[in-house]
N, C-alpha and C positions, 0 to 999 in steps of 0.2 A: 018425393024422392023415394025410391024403393031400395031396399037393402037385400042383397042376395048372399046367402051363406054358402061358402064352399069349403069343403074339407081339404086342407092342405097338410095333413099330418098322417102318420101311420095309424091304423086303427088299434094297434097294440104294440107293447114293447116291455120287456123285462117282467112279464106276467101281469101287466096292467092293461086295462081296456079303456080306450079313449072314445068319447062321443063327440058330437058336434059342439058340445059345451066346453071343449078343451081350451084352457087358458095357459098362456106362457107369461110368467111374471119374472122380469129381470130386475135385479137390484145391484147397485154399485155403491161401494163404500170403501173407506180407507182401511187397509190391511191392519192386522194387529189383534184381532179377536181370537181366542182359543178355539180349537176344533170343536170342543163340546158346546160352546156358545153358538157356533154356526149351525151345528146339528140341531140344537134346541130351537133355533130360529126357524129352520126349515119345517120342523114338526108343528110349531105354533102357527106359522103362516098357513100351512095346509089346513090345520084344524079350524082356524078362524075364517079363512076365506071360503072353505067348503061349507061351513055352517051358515055364514052370512049370505051366500049366494045360492045355496041349495044345489050346488054341483057335486058330483061324485069326487071323493078325495083323489081318485085316479086322474081326474081331468085337470088337476093343477100341477103344472110343471114349473119349478122355481130354479132360476139360475142366479147364483151369487157371484159377483165380480168384485175382487178386492184389488185395489190399486195402492201402490206405495204412496206415502204422503207427498213425496216430491213430484208426483204426477198430477196433483190436484191444486187448482187455484180457485179460491172463493172470491176473487176480484183483484184488480190492479196488477194482474200477471204475477202475483206473489204466491209461492207455495207455502201457505201459512201452516201447514201440517207436515212439513218435510221432516221435522224432528221425530215424528212418530215412526217413520221407516228406520231411522238410525237406531232408535230404541229397540224396535222389533228385531232387527238383524243382529244386535249384540246380545240379545237374550238367549 
């Protein structure tokens, strides 16, 4: 089986230059973390993934998706973390 690489992204954006090593990393978690925590996570992910894979820091694009707790079920159709959203909204 052969694998053919094709570039399906723009070569640059916002002053960054992308190569064929471009990686799109999407993470989904329950909302509630402070902005500073999310910003630190983005930086730490970029530092670690770029170092571990020897890609350019420009080539890692990270998207964080935050869902309210009532939109997540870990089984049995129950929203086990629905209370997290209520706490977050009242804060």
